[in-house]
C-alpha positions in Angstrom: 0.1 0.0 0.1 1.4 3.6 -1.0 1.6 6.0 2.1 0.6 9.4 1.3 3.1 12.2 2.2 2.3 13.5 5.9 2.0 17.1 4.8 -1.0 15.6 2.6 -2.7 13.8 5.5 -2.2 17.0 7.6 -3.7 19.3 5.0 -7.0 17.2 4.9 -7.2 16.3 8.7 -10.2 17.5 11.0 -9.7 16.7 14.5 -13.4 16.3 16.0 -14.6 15.7 19.6 -18.3 14.5 20.1 -20.1 13.4 23.3 -21.4 10.1 24.3 -25.2 9.7 25.1 -24.0 7.1 28.0 -20.1 6.6 29.3 -18.6 3.8 27.2 -15.2 2.3 27.6 -14.5 4.8 30.4 -15.0 8.1 28.3 -17.6 10.7 27.8 -16.3 12.1 24.5 -15.0 10.6 21.6 -12.1 12.3 19.6 -11.3 11.1 16.0 -9.5 12.8 13.0 -11.3 12.5 9.7 -9.4 12.7 6.4 -10.7 13.3 2.9 -8.9 11.2 0.5 -8.8 10.5 -3.1 -11.5 7.9 -2.8 -13.6 9.4 0.0 -13.7 10.4 3.7 -12.2 8.1 6.1 -11.4 7.9 9.9 -8.5 7.6 12.2 -9.5 7.0 15.7 -7.4 4.7 17.8 -8.1 5.0 21.3 -6.3 7.1 23.5 -4.4 4.7 25.5 -3.0 2.5 22.4 0.7 3.1 21.7 2.0 4.2 18.3 2.6 1.0 17.1 -1.0 -0.3 17.4 -2.3 3.1 16.5 -0.4 2.8 13.1 -2.5 -0.2 12.1 -5.5 2.1 12.3 -3.9 4.8 10.4 -3.1 2.1 7.6 -7.0 1.2 7.6 -7.8 5.0 7.1 -5.6 5.2 4.2 -6.6 2.0 2.6 -10.3 3.4 3.0 -9.6 6.7 1.8 -6.7 6.3 -1.0 -7.6 2.8 -2.2 -10.8 1.2 -4.1 -12.7 -0.8 -2.0 -14.0 -4.4 -2.5 -17.4 -4.7 -4.7 -20.5 -4.9 -1.9 -22.0 -8.2 -2.3 -25.0 -6.7 -0.1 -26.8 -3.2 -0.1 -27.7 -3.2 3.7 -26.6 -4.6 7.1 -28.6 -5.8 9.9 -26.8 -4.4 12.8 -27.3 -5.3 16.5 -28.0 -2.9 19.8 -25.1 -2.3 22.1 -25.8 -2.2 25.5 -22.9 -0.6 27.7 -22.2 -1.6 31.4 -25.5 0.8 32.4 -27.6 0.0 35.3 -30.7 -2.5 34.6 -32.8 0.6 35.0 -31.4 2.2 32.1 -31.4 -0.7 29.6 -34.8 0.3 28.0 -33.7 3.7 27.4 -30.6 2.4 25.5 -32.4 -0.1 23.4 -34.9 2.6 22.3 -31.8 4.1 20.5 -31.4 1.0 18.4 -34.3 1.0 16.2 -35.8 -2.4 15.1 -32.7 -4.2 16.2 -33.4 -7.9 17.6 -29.9 -8.8 18.8 -28.3 -7.2 21.8 -24.6 -7.0 22.6 -24.3 -6.7 26.4 -21.2 -5.4 28.3 -20.2 -7.6 31.1 -17.0 -7.9 33.4 -17.1 -4.2 33.8 -14.2 -3.0 36.2 -15.7 -2.0 39.4 -19.0 -4.0 38.9 -19.7 -7.6 40.2 -21.5 -10.2 38.3 -24.8 -9.7 40.2 -24.8 -6.5 38.1 -24.3 -8.5 34.9 -27.3 -10.6 35.4 -29.5 -7.6 36.3 -28.3 -6.1 33.3 -28.9 -9.1 31.0 -32.1 -10.1 32.7 -33.3 -6.5 31.7 -32.2 -6.8 28.2 -34.0 -10.3 27.9 -37.2 -8.8 29.4 -37.3 -6.1 26.8 -36.3 -8.0 23.9 -38.5 -10.9 24.6 -37.8 -14.6 24.0 -37.3 -14.1 20.4 -34.6 -11.5 20.7 -30.9 -12.7 20.7 -28.1 -11.8 23.4 -24.5 -11.9 22.8 -22.3 -10.8 26.0 -19.0 -9.0 25.5 -16.5 -9.3 28.7 -13.5 -7.6 26.9 -11.1 -10.1 28.3 -12.0 -9.3 32.0 -12.6 -12.7 33.3 -10.1 -15.3 34.2 -11.1 -19.2 33.0 -12.8 -19.8 36.7 -14.9 -16.5 36.7 -16.1 -16.9 33.1 -17.2 -20.2 33.5 -19.1 -19.3 36.7 -20.5 -16.4 34.9 -21.8 -18.6 32.2 -23.6 -21.0 34.5 -25.4 -17.9 36.0 -26.1 -16.2 32.7 -27.0 -19.2 30.4 -30.5 -19.0 31.3 -31.0 -15.8 29.3 -30.2 -17.9 26.2 -27.3 -16.7 24.7 -26.2 -16.5 21.6 -22.2 -16.5 21.8 -19.8 -14.9 24.5 -17.4 -12.5 22.9 -13.6 -12.5 24.7 -14.5 -13.9 28.0 -10.9 -14.1 28.7 -7.8 -12.3 27.7 -5.6 -15.2 26.3 -5.7 -17.5 23.8 -4.9 -20.1 25.9 -7.6 -19.2 28.4 -10.0 -19.4 25.6 -9.0 -22.9 24.8 -9.4 -24.0 28.7 -12.9 -22.2 28.8 -13.9 -23.5 25.4 -13.2 -27.2 26.6 -15.1 -26.5 30.0 -18.0 -25.3 27.9 -18.2 -28.1 25.4 -21.5 -29.3 26.4 -23.1 -25.9 27.2 -23.5 -25.1 23.4 -22.5 -21.5 23.9 -20.2 -20.3 21.0 -17.1 -18.4 22.0 -16.0 -15.4 19.7 -12.6 -13.7 19.6 -11.9 -10.1 19.4 -9.3 -8.7 21.2 -7.5 -12.2 20.4 -7.7 -11.0 17.0 -7.2 -7.1 16.6 -4.8 -6.9 19.7 -2.7 -9.8 18.6 1.0 -9.9 16.9 -0.7 -13.0 15.0 -4.3 -12.6 14.4 -4.6 -16.1 12.9 -3.3 -17.6 16.2 -6.8 -18.0 18.0 -8.0 -20.0 14.9 -5.1 -22.4 14.9 -5.6 -23.2 18.5 -9.1 -23.8 18.3 -9.7 -21.2 20.7 -13.0 -19.8 19.2 -15.9 -20.7 17.2 -16.2 -17.2 15.4 -14.4 -14.1 15.0 -15.3 -10.5 15.9 -13.8 -8.3 13.2 -13.1 -4.6 13.1 -11.9 -2.9 10.1 -9.8 0.0 11.7 -7.8 -2.3 14.0 -6.8 -4.8 11.7 -5.4 -2.6 9.1 -8.6 -1.9 6.9 -11.4 -3.5 4.9 -8.7 -5.5 2.3 -6.5 -7.0 5.3 -9.7 -7.9 7.4 -11.0 -9.7 4.5 -7.8 -11.5 4.3 -7.8 -12.8 7.8 -11.3 -14.0 7.9 -10.4 -15.7 4.8 -7.3 -17.5 6.2 -8.8 -18.1 9.7 -12.0 -19.9 8.2 -14.6 -19.1 10.7 -17.7 -17.3 10.7 -17.1 -13.5 11.2 -19.1 -10.8 12.8 -18.2 -7.2 11.7 -18.4 -4.6 14.8 -17.1 -1.2 15.4 -14.7 0.6 17.4 -17.1 3.5 18.4 -16.5 5.5 15.5 -18.3 8.7 13.8 -20.8 7.6 10.6 -17.8 7.9 8.6 -15.8 5.0 10.2 -18.9 3.0 10.6 -19.2 3.5 7.0 -15.7 1.7 6.5 -17.2 -1.2 8.7 -19.9 -1.3 6.7 -17.9 -1.9 3.4 -16.2 -4.8 5.2 -19.6 -6.2 5.9 -20.8 -5.9 2.6 -17.9 -7.5 1.1 -17.6 -10.9 3.2 -18.8 -13.6 1.2 -20.8 -15.0 3.9 -22.4 -12.9 7.0 -24.4 -15.2 9.3 -24.6 -12.8 12.2 -25.9 -9.3 12.9 -23.2 -7.0 13.2 -22.2 -4.3 15.7 -22.2 -1.3 13.5 -25.1 0.6 15.1 -22.7 2.6 17.3 -23.4 5.7 16.3 -26.6 5.6 18.6 -24.1 5.8 21.6 -23.1 9.3 20.3 -24.7 12.6 21.4 -23.6 14.0 17.9 -22.2 13.2 14.7 -20.7 14.8 11.6 -23.4 14.3 9.2 -27.0 15.4 9.4 -28.1 11.8 8.6 -26.0 9.5 10.9 -25.7 5.9 10.6 -28.4 5.0 13.1 -30.3 1.8 12.7 -33.6 2.0 11.1 -35.5 -1.3 11.3 -32.7 -2.9 12.7 -30.5 -2.2 9.2 -27.8 0.3 8.0 -27.1 1.1 4.1 -23.9 0.5 2.7 -22.3 3.6 1.0 -19.5 6.5 1.3 -20.5 9.1 4.1 -19.6 12.9 3.5 -19.8 15.1 6.7 -21.4 18.1 6.8 -18.9 21.2 7.0 -21.0 22.9 9.6 -20.9 19.8 11.8 -17.3 19.6 11.0 -16.9 23.2 12.4 -19.2 22.7 15.4 -17.2 19.7 16.7 -13.6 20.8 16.1 -11.7 19.7 19.1 -9.7 22.4 21.1 -6.5 23.7 19.8 -4.4 21.6 22.2 -5.9 18.0 21.6 -6.0 18.8 17.7 -2.0 19.3 18.1 -2.0 16.3 20.4 -3.6 14.2 17.7 -1.7 15.7 14.7 1.4 14.8 16.7 0.1 11.1 16.9 -0.7 11.1 13.2 2.9 12.3 12.4 4.2 9.4 14.8 1.9 6.8 13.2 2.8 8.0 10.0 6.6 7.4 10.6 5.8 3.8 11.9 4.1 3.1 8.8 7.0 4.2 6.8 9.7 2.4 8.5 7.3 -0.7 8.7 
């Protein structure tokens, strides 16, 4: 992949700060860099705590989407799930109301500072809201050890779980847990074990997961993510990284290009944002999102421009990540 000069990236960079409706991943605002490339608008938005080596992969994805032609879509609309942060059970209904028509919910569990009792109450509230036909998947973000995960599954299985996403942090732990749960018919999905791994295929070779959760930015872009899914040989769920509608359009391009798409995708997270850069944000309608490019509204870009010190912080990060790609 050809890397544009840093000067070109700086010229088209817009540093944006958007409020969240609900605290998520420990943050109340989402900062991103939007770039206008030759093939359309794209996004660079690694989370603040990521080091330059990891964040550079996100920059590669942004360049791939904004400077390269994308694979032809195989579908025009993508069915998506609701995402329920680690909120109190009483707040579940208001969260789900932001995801029009979604019949699948991904529920965050194993939140630091909370207990399994909190998780059970939250999942129970989601089941009550969705009814018996709704699908529930849990995302622990690697927050449990094997014993904790096994115990949690015993307590939560009664709510009819579709799958369990990244219950433990390491591939070895996932292998152990999958063996312990062999009779429970609850699939294990890998997320961090793919997108934060030096070898994203290790989880598939080890037999540590039944399916993959893939995200376009952390995996280096649509083309690279498609390669990983193809080489892994496992079903895939496309998910987001709490992006603007522009970043979500990258995920939708990935979902649209997958030869097989058996699961609802976690791409409805614009509903967790209190604002966006387009007057027609990619929020679910009848549980679906359209595939296609997004062009931001200029007045919204201006309205949500980050403070000068945050702009300089992000441009310095962009420069460092660009240097990483140049030496890779």
